[in-house]
Backbone of each chain as ProteinMPNN parsed JSONL, in Angstrom:
{"seq_chain_A": "GAVVSQHPSRVICKSGTSVKIECRSLDFQATTMFWYRQFPKQSLMLMATSNEGSKATYEQGVEKDKFLINHASLTLSTLTVTSAHPEDSSFYICSASAGQGSNQPQHFGDGTRLSIL", "coords_chain_A": {"N_chain_A": [[0.719, -1.286, 0.076], [0.178, 2.45, -0.018], [1.163, 3.866, -2.193], [2.856, 6.048, -4.499], [2.744, 7.512, -7.349], [4.406, 9.007, -10.125], [4.809, 11.206, -12.783], [5.977, 12.895, -15.891], [8.615, 10.331, -16.09], [11.047, 11.167, -17.151], [12.091, 13.996, -18.817], [12.975, 15.958, -21.455], [13.64, 18.862, -22.788], [13.191, 22.14, -24.895], [14.911, 25.168, -23.972], [12.689, 27.752, -22.492], [10.501, 26.235, -22.539], [7.689, 25.244, -20.786], [6.971, 22.69, -18.302], [5.104, 20.286, -17.074], [4.597, 18.279, -14.215], [3.282, 15.544, -12.848], [1.899, 13.989, -9.872], [0.515, 11.446, -8.162], [-1.325, 9.799, -5.533], [-1.95, 6.676, -5.059], [-3.266, 4.7, -3.887], [-4.304, 5.95, -1.221], [-5.545, 8.854, 0.535], [-4.151, 12.063, 0.103], [-3.831, 14.606, 1.938], [-1.746, 16.495, 2.02], [0.897, 17.141, 0.21], [4.36, 16.863, -0.935], [6.917, 18.624, -2.652], [10.131, 17.962, -4.043], [13.656, 18.988, -4.921], [16.493, 17.369, -6.393], [20.076, 17.548, -6.46], [22.861, 15.997, -8.038], [24.178, 13.533, -5.927], [23.318, 14.994, -3.774], [21.569, 16.276, -1.019], [17.889, 16.001, -0.584], [15.962, 18.512, -1.544], [13.575, 20.52, -0.006], [11.028, 21.939, -1.846], [8.367, 22.965, -1.818], [5.328, 22.814, -0.068], [2.535, 21.317, -0.719], [-0.967, 21.878, -0.539], [-4.032, 20.446, -0.388], [-6.864, 21.918, -1.974], [-5.877, 24.614, -1.336], [-3.351, 27.23, -1.349], [-0.008, 26.43, -2.11], [2.691, 26.228, 0.174], [5.667, 27.714, 0.107], [9.311, 27.2, 0.115], [11.756, 29.165, 1.557], [13.542, 31.195, -0.857], [12.452, 29.727, -3.026], [11.083, 30.295, -6.289], [7.764, 31.153, -6.414], [6.422, 31.89, -8.782], [7.677, 30.733, -10.742], [7.619, 28.104, -10.327], [4.965, 26.544, -10.331], [2.291, 25.142, -8.424], [-0.241, 23.029, -8.199], [-2.957, 21.574, -6.341], [-5.36, 19.765, -6.849], [-6.981, 17.826, -6.178], [-7.536, 15.233, -3.596], [-5.715, 13.192, -4.277], [-3.928, 14.073, -6.2], [-1.317, 16.068, -7.085], [0.52, 18.829, -9.103], [3.123, 20.124, -10.523], [4.439, 22.709, -12.18], [7.144, 23.556, -14.182], [7.558, 26.746, -15.067], [8.514, 28.21, -18.166], [11.144, 26.954, -18.522], [14.654, 26.891, -18.054], [18.082, 26.097, -18.509], [19.339, 25.832, -16.134], [17.374, 25.061, -14.567], [17.374, 22.551, -14.818], [17.187, 19.317, -13.347], [16.72, 16.715, -10.774], [13.421, 16.08, -9.784], [11.441, 15.187, -7.112], [8.299, 14.031, -5.848], [6.423, 13.586, -2.676], [4.359, 11.908, -0.388], [2.309, 11.676, 2.802], [0.585, 9.19, 4.132], [-1.009, 9.865, 6.215], [-1.479, 12.447, 8.843], [0.828, 14.03, 11.096], [3.966, 13.687, 13.058], [4.748, 11.038, 13.077], [4.711, 9.696, 10.731], [5.749, 8.237, 7.949], [7.285, 9.333, 4.772], [6.101, 8.824, 1.298], [7.476, 8.238, -1.572], [7.334, 9.444, -4.915], [8.735, 8.171, -7.938], [10.454, 10.035, -9.131], [11.142, 12.869, -11.504], [13.233, 13.215, -13.955], [14.368, 16.01, -15.192], [15.616, 17.613, -17.987], [16.939, 20.518, -19.494], [17.566, 21.854, -22.71]], "CA_chain_A": [[0.01, 0.139, -0.032], [0.864, 3.664, -0.052], [2.01, 4.053, -3.442], [2.94, 7.396, -5.086], [3.144, 7.548, -8.883], [4.993, 10.292, -10.589], [4.912, 11.13, -14.443], [6.731, 11.704, -16.333], [9.891, 9.997, -15.423], [12.083, 12.037, -17.899], [11.798, 15.213, -19.868], [14.173, 16.602, -22.194], [12.96, 19.994, -23.77], [14.126, 23.207, -25.103], [14.799, 26.35, -23.077], [11.554, 28.319, -22.67], [9.309, 25.383, -22.507], [6.759, 24.944, -19.7], [6.913, 21.349, -18.206], [4.26, 19.919, -16.044], [4.8, 17.032, -13.702], [2.188, 14.916, -11.972], [2.199, 13.252, -8.649], [-0.657, 10.857, -7.63], [-1.21, 8.798, -4.688], [-2.726, 5.662, -5.961], [-4.278, 3.914, -2.909], [-4.554, 6.736, -0.26], [-5.666, 10.301, 0.066], [-3.127, 12.811, 0.518], [-4.089, 16.089, 1.996], [-0.683, 17.16, 1.815], [2.038, 16.507, -0.751], [5.665, 17.599, -0.901], [7.997, 18.563, -3.823], [11.606, 18.198, -3.801], [14.635, 18.999, -5.951], [17.784, 16.827, -5.841], [21.228, 17.464, -7.409], [23.861, 14.812, -7.722], [25.043, 13.331, -4.691], [22.967, 16.143, -2.854], [20.205, 15.82, -0.232], [16.627, 16.282, -0.991], [15.821, 19.925, -1.037], [12.246, 20.783, -0.092], [10.545, 23.096, -2.601], [7.153, 23.551, -1.306], [4.167, 21.859, 0.557], [1.327, 21.449, -1.509], [-2.031, 21.492, 0.325], [-5.337, 20.331, -1.239], [-7.685, 23.038, -1.892], [-5.293, 25.858, -0.898], [-2.408, 27.672, -2.108], [1.102, 25.915, -1.662], [3.603, 26.864, 0.947], [7.02, 27.749, -0.643], [10.364, 27.492, 0.913], [12.522, 30.371, 1.184], [14.369, 31.073, -1.896], [11.883, 29.226, -4.223], [10.16, 31.22, -6.682], [6.375, 30.562, -6.507], [5.861, 32.173, -10.138], [8.434, 29.804, -11.57], [7.343, 26.53, -9.922], [3.468, 26.668, -10.106], [1.993, 24.126, -7.911], [-1.748, 22.834, -8.042], [-3.341, 20.275, -5.79], [-6.732, 19.966, -7.223], [-7.943, 16.6, -5.399], [-6.935, 14.668, -2.869], [-4.81, 12.241, -4.872], [-3.135, 14.665, -7.312], [-0.568, 17.579, -7.22], [1.1, 19.096, -10.236], [4.507, 20.853, -10.35], [4.745, 23.078, -13.79], [8.122, 24.668, -14.197], [7.312, 27.615, -16.167], [9.685, 28.998, -18.859], [12.258, 26.423, -18.068], [16.03, 27.191, -18.558], [18.998, 25.013, -18.238], [19.515, 25.931, -14.651], [16.185, 24.412, -13.88], [17.621, 20.816, -15.051], [17.544, 18.567, -12.078], [15.638, 15.755, -10.583], [12.355, 16.549, -9.138], [10.678, 14.232, -6.628], [7.179, 14.376, -4.847], [6.038, 12.573, -1.731], [2.93, 12.272, 0.454], [2.161, 10.783, 3.713], [-0.923, 8.628, 4.415], [-1.587, 10.7, 7.373], [-0.776, 13.592, 9.549], [1.655, 13.714, 12.14], [5.371, 13.554, 12.924], [5.362, 9.551, 12.983], [4.154, 9.186, 9.53], [6.701, 8.005, 6.632], [6.897, 9.642, 3.431], [6.113, 7.822, 0.377], [7.914, 9.054, -2.599], [7.416, 9.039, -6.353], [9.969, 7.724, -8.517], [11.168, 11.114, -9.558], [11.359, 13.077, -12.989], [14.691, 13.803, -14.434], [14.399, 17.282, -16.252], [16.73, 18.264, -18.957], [16.709, 21.648, -20.437], [18.733, 22.116, -23.467]], "C_chain_A": [[0.746, 1.266, -0.168], [1.684, 3.905, -0.982], [1.894, 5.467, -4.095], [3.288, 7.126, -6.479], [3.289, 9.066, -9.471], [5.151, 10.186, -12.144], [5.094, 12.559, -14.941], [7.982, 11.52, -15.687], [11.083, 10.624, -16.087], [11.568, 12.838, -18.852], [12.881, 15.818, -20.409], [13.374, 17.664, -23.277], [13.926, 21.292, -24.044], [13.736, 24.241, -24.222], [13.543, 27.152, -23.56], [10.352, 27.582, -22.5], [8.79, 25.37, -21.104], [6.556, 23.299, -19.643], [5.966, 21.093, -16.925], [4.427, 18.492, -15.685], [3.828, 16.615, -12.717], [2.646, 13.989, -11.041], [0.68, 12.667, -8.209], [-0.295, 9.887, -6.548], [-2.492, 7.998, -4.896], [-3.762, 4.933, -5.012], [-4.522, 4.561, -1.579], [-4.708, 8.31, -0.352], [-4.411, 11.015, 0.822], [-3.394, 14.302, 0.719], [-2.799, 16.984, 1.683], [0.431, 16.415, 1.059], [3.267, 17.346, -0.844], [6.408, 17.314, -2.379], [9.34, 18.929, -3.575], [12.485, 18.395, -4.928], [16.003, 18.336, -5.447], [18.639, 17.005, -6.687], [21.832, 16.378, -7.063], [24.321, 14.724, -6.402], [24.6, 14.506, -3.475], [21.811, 15.586, -2.095], [19.006, 16.249, -0.858], [16.354, 17.878, -0.461], [14.386, 20.235, -1.05], [12.0, 22.085, -0.78], [9.587, 23.75, -2.148], [6.116, 22.403, -0.925], [3.068, 22.212, -0.042], [-0.026, 20.953, -0.681], [-3.307, 21.567, -0.652], [-6.288, 21.367, -1.021], [-7.262, 24.218, -1.519], [-3.935, 26.1, -1.717], [-1.149, 26.928, -1.409], [1.827, 26.621, -0.788], [5.097, 26.845, 0.461], [8.045, 27.825, 0.276], [11.258, 28.854, 0.686], [13.417, 30.154, -0.02], [13.54, 30.357, -3.363], [10.875, 30.056, -4.76], [8.525, 30.742, -7.162], [5.826, 30.886, -8.148], [6.526, 31.234, -11.011], [7.967, 28.425, -11.389], [5.851, 26.517, -9.32], [3.101, 25.185, -9.505], [0.33, 23.957, -7.633], [-1.909, 21.619, -7.439], [-4.731, 20.326, -5.674], [-7.628, 18.82, -6.403], [-6.899, 15.935, -4.286], [-5.987, 13.555, -3.053], [-3.996, 12.842, -5.888], [-2.666, 15.945, -7.019], [0.089, 17.468, -8.617], [2.044, 20.073, -9.79], [4.59, 21.402, -11.875], [5.75, 24.047, -13.359], [7.981, 25.463, -15.351], [8.679, 28.042, -16.882], [10.955, 28.212, -18.52], [13.606, 26.758, -18.82], [17.011, 26.088, -18.168], [19.448, 24.839, -16.82], [18.624, 25.106, -13.94], [16.398, 22.495, -13.982], [18.043, 20.383, -13.603], [16.5, 17.345, -11.978], [14.562, 15.994, -9.67], [11.454, 15.152, -8.496], [9.605, 14.775, -5.872], [7.178, 13.318, -3.814], [4.586, 12.865, -1.169], [2.999, 11.334, 1.487], [0.699, 10.321, 3.724], [-1.656, 9.115, 5.62], [-0.878, 11.83, 7.965], [0.059, 13.084, 10.771], [3.165, 13.548, 11.934], [5.709, 12.009, 12.962], [5.049, 9.175, 11.685], [5.266, 9.272, 8.441], [6.418, 8.808, 5.69], [6.993, 8.861, 2.239], [6.437, 8.771, -0.961], [7.518, 8.545, -4.053], [8.787, 8.499, -6.776], [11.053, 8.939, -9.374], [11.06, 11.581, -11.106], [12.607, 13.859, -13.31], [14.227, 15.07, -15.714], [15.518, 17.683, -16.737], [16.337, 19.224, -19.745], [17.845, 22.097, -21.19], [18.906, 23.65, -23.767]], "O_chain_A": [[1.944, 1.162, -0.433], [2.867, 4.153, -0.752], [0.775, 5.972, -4.182], [4.271, 6.408, -6.661], [2.517, 10.013, -9.317], [5.584, 9.163, -12.675], [4.385, 13.427, -14.431], [8.437, 12.322, -14.871], [12.151, 10.562, -15.477], [10.701, 12.472, -19.646], [13.764, 16.206, -19.644], [12.713, 17.359, -24.27], [15.056, 21.466, -23.588], [12.608, 24.352, -23.742], [13.296, 27.268, -24.76], [9.271, 28.146, -22.331], [9.639, 25.508, -20.224], [6.116, 22.655, -20.596], [6.144, 21.705, -15.872], [4.423, 17.594, -16.527], [3.578, 17.358, -11.767], [3.613, 13.259, -11.255], [-0.224, 13.46, -7.946], [0.76, 9.252, -6.544], [-3.657, 8.395, -4.916], [-4.906, 4.643, -5.361], [-4.956, 3.805, -0.709], [-4.088, 8.964, -1.191], [-3.851, 10.627, 1.847], [-3.214, 15.124, -0.179], [-2.899, 18.083, 1.138], [0.777, 15.259, 1.3], [3.128, 18.569, -0.825], [6.482, 16.269, -3.025], [9.695, 19.969, -3.021], [12.069, 17.951, -5.999], [16.547, 18.633, -4.383], [18.306, 16.715, -7.836], [21.561, 15.755, -6.037], [24.8, 15.68, -5.791], [25.31, 14.834, -2.525], [21.179, 14.596, -2.461], [19.189, 16.987, -1.826], [16.497, 18.315, 0.681], [13.879, 20.229, -2.172], [12.563, 23.134, -0.465], [9.669, 24.968, -1.993], [6.12, 21.279, -1.426], [2.611, 23.35, 0.069], [-0.124, 19.807, -0.242], [-3.554, 22.462, -1.461], [-6.526, 21.704, 0.139], [-8.141, 25.054, -1.31], [-3.511, 25.322, -2.571], [-1.204, 26.795, -0.186], [1.661, 27.835, -0.9], [5.655, 25.747, 0.489], [7.825, 28.484, 1.292], [11.321, 29.429, -0.401], [13.985, 29.076, -0.198], [13.974, 30.47, -4.51], [9.957, 30.523, -4.086], [8.269, 30.066, -8.159], [4.936, 30.205, -8.658], [5.945, 30.917, -12.049], [7.953, 27.651, -12.347], [5.587, 26.486, -8.118], [3.557, 24.171, -10.033], [-0.258, 24.744, -6.891], [-1.239, 20.644, -7.779], [-5.317, 20.791, -4.696], [-8.803, 18.991, -6.078], [-5.689, 16.153, -4.221], [-5.484, 13.006, -2.073], [-3.291, 12.053, -6.517], [-3.43, 16.867, -6.73], [0.229, 16.407, -9.226], [1.836, 20.785, -8.807], [4.799, 20.579, -12.765], [5.596, 24.988, -12.581], [8.217, 25.037, -16.482], [9.74, 28.188, -16.275], [11.912, 28.92, -18.206], [13.64, 26.881, -20.044], [16.592, 25.172, -17.459], [19.889, 23.766, -16.408], [18.927, 24.512, -12.905], [15.802, 21.569, -13.433], [18.916, 20.879, -12.891], [15.667, 17.048, -12.835], [14.975, 16.136, -8.519], [10.928, 14.291, -9.202], [9.766, 15.83, -5.259], [7.813, 12.276, -3.974], [3.862, 13.821, -1.449], [3.603, 10.275, 1.316], [-0.231, 11.038, 3.355], [-2.793, 8.752, 5.919], [0.256, 12.128, 7.589], [-0.035, 11.975, 11.296], [3.62, 13.304, 10.816], [6.896, 11.691, 12.883], [5.178, 7.957, 11.56], [5.652, 10.384, 8.083], [5.232, 9.131, 5.617], [8.012, 8.18, 2.12], [5.808, 9.776, -1.293], [7.405, 7.344, -4.295], [9.767, 8.421, -6.034], [12.084, 8.724, -10.011], [10.894, 10.695, -11.945], [12.86, 14.998, -12.918], [13.852, 14.867, -16.868], [16.417, 18.102, -16.008], [15.51, 19.02, -20.634], [18.86, 22.59, -20.699], [19.873, 24.047, -24.417]]}, "seq_chain_B": "SQKIEQNSEALNIQEGKTATLTCNYTNYSPAYLQWYRQDPGRGPVFLLLIRENEKEKRKERLKVTFDTTLKQSLFHITASQPADSATYLCALDRGGSYIPTFGRGTSLIVHP", "coords_chain_B": {"N_chain_B": [[23.119, 26.942, 12.909], [20.639, 24.47, 11.811], [21.844, 21.432, 11.347], [22.454, 18.247, 9.439], [24.242, 15.539, 9.181], [25.863, 13.354, 7.117], [28.11, 10.585, 6.226], [29.824, 11.479, 3.578], [31.603, 10.016, 2.114], [31.659, 7.022, 0.299], [30.72, 3.74, 1.705], [32.181, 0.793, 1.578], [31.858, -2.497, 1.763], [32.259, -6.038, 2.564], [30.519, -8.719, 1.31], [28.111, -10.182, 3.5], [29.024, -9.081, 6.015], [28.502, -6.75, 8.616], [26.975, -3.611, 7.951], [27.549, -0.295, 8.914], [26.144, 2.688, 9.307], [26.27, 6.195, 9.741], [24.447, 9.072, 11.186], [24.667, 12.212, 12.121], [23.754, 15.028, 13.957], [23.112, 18.515, 14.536], [21.967, 21.447, 16.54], [19.394, 20.585, 16.418], [16.248, 19.156, 17.869], [15.181, 16.695, 17.573], [11.902, 14.889, 17.373], [11.558, 12.609, 16.222], [13.318, 10.168, 14.059], [14.209, 9.355, 10.871], [14.966, 6.718, 8.454], [15.732, 6.134, 5.158], [16.022, 4.53, 2.169], [17.682, 4.924, -1.086], [17.593, 4.255, -4.473], [19.784, 4.478, -7.468], [18.244, 7.074, -9.618], [15.703, 6.846, -8.516], [13.082, 7.541, -6.48], [13.22, 7.98, -2.768], [12.997, 5.231, -0.399], [10.904, 4.404, 2.29], [12.35, 3.148, 5.412], [12.745, 2.728, 8.325], [11.41, 4.095, 11.084], [12.386, 6.049, 14.312], [11.588, 6.959, 17.418], [12.327, 9.729, 19.747], [12.221, 8.873, 22.524], [12.655, 6.166, 21.961], [15.477, 3.76, 22.112], [16.364, 1.942, 20.283], [15.672, 0.134, 17.462], [14.406, -2.425, 15.647], [14.129, -4.151, 12.385], [13.86, -6.924, 10.713], [16.849, -7.576, 8.885], [17.924, -5.098, 9.556], [18.964, -2.439, 11.948], [18.371, 0.297, 13.917], [19.664, 2.769, 15.916], [19.441, 5.327, 18.321], [20.48, 8.159, 19.8], [20.145, 10.647, 21.781], [21.705, 12.079, 23.502], [24.289, 12.119, 22.295], [23.524, 13.085, 19.955], [23.03, 11.561, 17.5], [22.427, 8.972, 15.282], [22.753, 5.544, 14.485], [22.692, 3.447, 11.861], [22.284, 0.04, 11.131], [23.042, -2.887, 8.946], [22.794, -6.22, 9.104], [24.522, -9.0, 8.078], [25.164, -8.203, 5.399], [24.158, -7.892, 1.689], [24.985, -7.952, -1.748], [22.793, -6.673, -2.975], [21.956, -4.824, -1.059], [23.271, -2.691, -1.67], [23.191, 0.995, -2.106], [21.984, 4.281, -1.618], [21.692, 5.668, 1.557], [19.533, 7.414, 3.479], [19.052, 9.642, 6.119], [16.395, 11.277, 7.981], [15.194, 14.079, 9.716], [12.596, 15.361, 11.934], [11.355, 18.639, 11.893], [11.181, 19.947, 14.106], [8.395, 20.623, 15.928], [7.238, 20.705, 13.328], [5.846, 18.37, 11.09], [7.182, 17.906, 8.731], [10.014, 16.216, 7.167], [13.564, 16.881, 7.322], [16.143, 16.207, 5.042], [19.298, 14.357, 5.369], [22.296, 14.303, 3.176], [22.918, 11.773, 2.48], [24.428, 8.415, 2.502], [26.582, 6.422, 0.478], [26.359, 3.13, 0.047], [28.316, 0.185, -0.841], [28.185, -2.896, -1.385], [30.244, -5.686, -1.694], [30.56, -8.54, -3.591]], "CA_chain_B": [[22.259, 26.641, 12.009], [20.632, 23.098, 12.076], [22.759, 20.55, 10.237], [22.612, 16.98, 9.303], [25.734, 15.134, 8.794], [26.023, 11.734, 6.974], [29.25, 10.582, 5.803], [29.722, 11.733, 2.042], [32.366, 8.986, 1.283], [30.993, 5.611, 0.018], [30.932, 2.574, 2.404], [32.352, -0.206, 0.841], [32.23, -3.584, 2.716], [32.201, -7.253, 2.042], [29.172, -9.375, 1.571], [27.991, -11.025, 4.934], [29.621, -8.262, 7.077], [27.516, -5.743, 9.038], [27.213, -2.209, 7.487], [26.972, 0.626, 9.947], [26.061, 4.106, 8.772], [26.154, 7.176, 10.782], [23.633, 10.327, 11.058], [24.956, 13.163, 13.219], [22.834, 16.192, 13.681], [23.357, 19.706, 15.498], [20.728, 22.378, 16.581], [18.052, 20.0, 16.321], [15.94, 18.377, 18.788], [13.995, 15.954, 16.765], [11.095, 14.084, 17.99], [11.813, 11.399, 15.51], [14.387, 10.157, 12.98], [13.61, 8.149, 9.857], [15.99, 6.253, 7.475], [15.087, 5.743, 3.942], [16.986, 3.931, 1.072], [17.479, 5.513, -2.294], [18.633, 3.708, -5.586], [20.102, 5.668, -8.535], [17.407, 7.378, -10.585], [14.574, 6.437, -7.956], [12.687, 7.981, -5.134], [13.614, 7.339, -1.524], [11.962, 4.272, 0.044], [11.181, 4.577, 3.979], [12.929, 1.747, 5.846], [12.499, 2.546, 9.696], [11.446, 5.318, 12.097], [12.738, 5.731, 15.685], [11.143, 8.136, 18.224], [13.381, 10.224, 20.677], [12.296, 7.871, 23.547], [13.294, 4.931, 21.754], [16.982, 3.627, 22.036], [16.755, 0.881, 19.249], [14.306, -0.305, 16.51], [14.951, -3.406, 14.348], [13.257, -4.729, 11.338], [14.566, -7.915, 9.936], [18.345, -7.451, 9.101], [17.887, -3.728, 9.891], [18.717, -1.966, 13.334], [18.561, 1.624, 14.192], [19.833, 3.433, 17.175], [19.109, 6.922, 18.289], [21.241, 8.813, 20.927], [19.784, 12.007, 21.729], [22.586, 12.7, 23.946], [25.395, 12.414, 21.351], [23.051, 13.65, 18.584], [23.614, 10.626, 16.527], [21.671, 7.762, 14.88], [23.322, 4.516, 13.659], [21.893, 2.465, 11.156], [23.078, -1.252, 10.711], [22.507, -3.867, 8.257], [23.718, -7.412, 9.256], [24.682, -10.084, 6.863], [24.849, -7.48, 4.151], [24.307, -8.441, 0.441], [25.143, -6.952, -2.732], [21.313, -5.883, -3.128], [21.882, -3.688, -0.175], [23.868, -1.337, -2.307], [22.307, 1.943, -2.337], [22.311, 5.48, -0.757], [21.037, 5.693, 2.752], [19.327, 8.75, 3.916], [18.365, 9.936, 7.455], [15.737, 12.687, 7.86], [14.814, 14.352, 11.214], [11.458, 16.379, 11.599], [11.97, 20.176, 11.934], [10.889, 20.323, 15.512], [7.184, 21.386, 15.725], [6.703, 20.481, 12.2], [6.115, 16.997, 10.84], [7.868, 17.883, 7.676], [11.083, 15.944, 7.668], [14.625, 17.414, 6.699], [16.888, 14.899, 4.808], [20.504, 14.34, 5.061], [22.661, 14.037, 1.841], [22.986, 10.214, 2.317], [25.828, 7.773, 2.256], [26.315, 5.215, -0.466], [26.905, 1.721, 0.568], [28.711, -0.666, -1.66], [28.579, -4.552, -0.82], [30.983, -6.546, -2.778], [30.459, -10.13, -3.634]], "C_chain_B": [[21.913, 25.098, 12.133], [21.348, 22.458, 10.936], [22.521, 19.122, 10.406], [23.711, 16.471, 8.617], [25.707, 13.741, 8.495], [27.442, 11.784, 6.148], [29.162, 10.629, 4.19], [30.47, 10.709, 1.207], [31.538, 7.728, 1.38], [31.761, 4.617, 1.046], [31.237, 1.438, 1.835], [32.7, -1.474, 1.757], [31.976, -4.836, 1.937], [30.805, -8.009, 2.226], [29.259, -10.322, 2.927], [28.469, -10.125, 6.126], [28.619, -7.274, 7.381], [27.923, -4.177, 8.531], [26.857, -1.442, 8.662], [27.122, 2.124, 9.334], [25.502, 5.162, 9.891], [25.092, 8.525, 10.383], [23.689, 11.08, 12.128], [24.274, 14.47, 12.943], [23.078, 17.568, 14.739], [22.288, 20.601, 15.462], [19.513, 21.649, 16.147], [17.476, 19.283, 17.801], [14.66, 17.557, 18.44], [13.081, 14.975, 17.575], [11.31, 12.505, 17.496], [12.792, 11.338, 14.527], [13.929, 9.024, 12.076], [14.96, 7.768, 9.053], [15.293, 5.626, 6.247], [16.469, 5.238, 3.042], [16.875, 4.444, -0.334], [18.342, 4.897, -3.427], [18.622, 4.657, -6.629], [18.713, 5.924, -9.445], [15.882, 7.357, -10.046], [14.295, 7.237, -6.752], [13.163, 7.158, -4.104], [12.506, 6.266, -1.047], [12.051, 4.181, 1.58], [11.357, 2.997, 4.452], [12.362, 1.73, 7.226], [12.386, 4.006, 10.217], [11.62, 5.023, 13.385], [12.354, 7.141, 16.212], [12.218, 8.577, 19.208], [13.384, 9.357, 21.872], [12.54, 6.453, 23.324], [14.763, 4.755, 21.668], [17.283, 2.978, 20.745], [15.53, 0.56, 18.62], [15.091, -1.497, 15.688], [13.662, -3.945, 13.547], [14.117, -5.722, 10.472], [16.124, -7.788, 9.928], [18.617, -6.102, 9.299], [17.985, -3.307, 11.597], [18.981, -0.523, 13.366], [18.627, 1.94, 15.69], [19.637, 4.671, 17.251], [19.603, 7.155, 19.669], [20.914, 10.193, 21.048], [20.832, 12.773, 22.438], [23.695, 13.194, 23.093], [24.767, 13.033, 20.094], [23.315, 12.618, 17.547], [22.702, 9.405, 16.312], [22.549, 6.859, 14.238], [22.528, 3.601, 12.854], [22.591, 1.365, 10.636], [22.368, -1.931, 9.916], [23.534, -4.905, 8.407], [23.574, -8.426, 8.011], [24.168, -9.223, 5.528], [24.997, -8.345, 2.887], [24.36, -7.324, -0.729], [23.786, -6.093, -3.157], [21.256, -4.85, -2.229], [22.406, -2.573, -0.429], [22.859, -0.363, -2.542], [22.743, 3.175, -1.665], [21.131, 5.426, 0.168], [20.943, 7.019, 3.219], [18.665, 8.905, 5.11], [17.615, 11.327, 7.204], [15.201, 12.693, 9.4], [13.543, 15.478, 10.694], [12.127, 17.79, 12.217], [11.747, 20.776, 13.302], [9.615, 21.197, 15.456], [6.602, 21.348, 14.376], [6.779, 18.9, 11.763], [6.578, 16.895, 9.219], [9.424, 17.601, 7.807], [12.268, 16.738, 6.813], [15.538, 16.263, 6.341], [18.425, 15.361, 4.871], [21.056, 14.06, 3.608], [22.758, 12.707, 1.579], [24.495, 9.8, 2.306], [25.486, 6.451, 1.467], [26.979, 4.323, 0.194], [27.125, 0.922, -0.555], [28.809, -1.992, -1.06], [29.122, -5.0, -1.936], [30.674, -7.993, -2.45], [31.551, -10.673, -3.013]], "O_chain_B": [[22.828, 24.384, 12.543], [21.41, 22.909, 9.792], [22.375, 18.734, 11.565], [24.088, 16.939, 7.543], [25.555, 12.919, 9.399], [27.835, 12.781, 5.542], [28.442, 9.822, 3.602], [30.23, 10.466, 0.024], [30.851, 7.435, 2.358], [32.976, 4.599, 1.238], [30.193, 0.901, 1.464], [33.731, -1.474, 2.429], [31.535, -4.774, 0.789], [30.107, -7.857, 3.228], [30.22, -11.002, 3.288], [28.239, -10.557, 7.255], [27.865, -6.918, 6.475], [29.032, -3.68, 8.724], [25.951, -1.836, 9.396], [28.2, 2.574, 8.946], [24.57, 4.994, 10.677], [25.047, 8.884, 9.207], [22.955, 10.845, 13.088], [24.235, 14.946, 11.808], [23.228, 17.254, 15.92], [21.613, 20.634, 14.433], [18.659, 22.246, 15.491], [18.25, 18.939, 18.694], [13.51, 17.689, 18.859], [13.615, 14.282, 18.441], [11.244, 11.493, 18.192], [13.19, 12.41, 14.071], [13.389, 7.985, 12.456], [15.927, 8.53, 9.066], [14.43, 4.752, 6.331], [17.642, 5.544, 3.258], [15.731, 4.342, -0.778], [19.571, 4.966, -3.408], [17.74, 5.503, -6.781], [18.163, 4.942, -9.944], [14.945, 7.708, -10.763], [15.23, 7.595, -6.036], [13.481, 5.978, -4.25], [11.309, 6.425, -1.282], [13.123, 3.916, 2.122], [10.766, 1.994, 4.052], [11.537, 0.85, 7.472], [13.119, 4.926, 9.852], [11.181, 3.959, 13.823], [12.661, 8.207, 15.678], [13.053, 7.719, 19.496], [14.489, 9.045, 22.315], [12.629, 5.631, 24.236], [15.356, 5.674, 21.103], [18.276, 3.316, 20.101], [14.445, 0.699, 19.184], [16.219, -1.391, 15.206], [12.519, -4.108, 13.976], [14.949, -5.334, 9.651], [16.68, -7.903, 11.02], [19.822, -5.875, 9.192], [17.194, -3.788, 12.408], [19.971, -0.167, 12.726], [17.846, 1.495, 16.531], [19.638, 5.278, 16.18], [19.218, 6.46, 20.61], [21.519, 10.951, 20.29], [20.988, 13.962, 22.16], [24.055, 14.371, 23.075], [25.518, 13.477, 19.226], [23.964, 13.048, 16.593], [22.248, 8.874, 17.326], [23.211, 7.365, 13.332], [21.62, 2.996, 13.424], [23.448, 1.55, 9.772], [21.145, -1.802, 9.948], [24.714, -4.799, 8.073], [22.645, -8.521, 7.208], [23.17, -9.432, 4.839], [25.741, -9.325, 2.866], [23.924, -6.174, -0.678], [23.85, -4.954, -3.618], [20.524, -3.904, -2.519], [22.229, -1.556, 0.242], [21.791, -0.664, -3.076], [23.852, 3.166, -1.132], [19.96, 5.226, -0.155], [21.924, 7.744, 3.384], [17.61, 8.28, 5.215], [18.015, 12.243, 6.486], [14.887, 11.727, 10.096], [13.454, 16.142, 9.661], [13.174, 17.898, 12.855], [12.077, 21.927, 13.589], [9.677, 22.346, 15.017], [5.52, 21.909, 14.2], [7.763, 18.244, 12.106], [6.333, 15.883, 8.562], [10.146, 18.418, 8.379], [11.974, 17.2, 5.71], [15.746, 15.387, 7.182], [18.786, 16.484, 4.518], [20.247, 13.573, 2.819], [22.687, 12.383, 0.394], [25.478, 10.526, 2.161], [24.551, 5.669, 1.645], [28.002, 4.546, 0.842], [26.193, 0.865, -1.358], [29.624, -2.123, -0.147], [28.638, -4.798, -3.05], [30.565, -8.497, -1.333], [31.672, -11.895, -2.934]]}, "name": "protein", "num_of_chains": 2, "seq": "GAVVSQHPSRVICKSGTSVKIECRSLDFQATTMFWYRQFPKQSLMLMATSNEGSKATYEQGVEKDKFLINHASLTLSTLTVTSAHPEDSSFYICSASAGQGSNQPQHFGDGTRLSILSQKIEQNSEALNIQEGKTATLTCNYTNYSPAYLQWYRQDPGRGPVFLLLIRENEKEKRKERLKVTFDTTLKQSLFHITASQPADSATYLCALDRGGSYIPTFGRGTSLIVHP"}
């Protein structure tokens, strides 16, 4: 149980393109989902917390107009990288908890490798 | 500032031996600590959670200890196998928030 599906797994596109990444909880409802960015051999960097039915909470230094987050239902959150540039190339991963509270593990998608040419 | 430190150098061990990975933290008072496994190009997978009032937690060949005085957690894999080769991440709660903060992970390589 507690499966999170993330699509697409890989995107290669030209500079200036907007890219949408989907994160779905397949067998549980997720009021909150999280979006991370990870550089090679680095830790997961939390970008934003996605809340169903309300605005996302962005971490300091993350441009909300650049990384648009929509959490339209209890099983789907999307991250749109708008007008992507080569410096946006990275590994983006989403996660969700099956419940609230500090004792709940995170269930991760398999990530999206974004390459901007 | 808050810091989570995991050894950036890969740990190389022989199959059958016990692998021990370390997670040190400063300026945190975590209520819990989690360990995850991450394979190349994949998202992390949850392994174990240990709370501040627990000294030790076990799951099959895995054992985690949590020393809040030393501000350290040790992650052990006994009878290691080549399939255990991966990067292992520790994560701490932010104190008052259920959102975990992750260390950069330690790569484990088990040689047959």
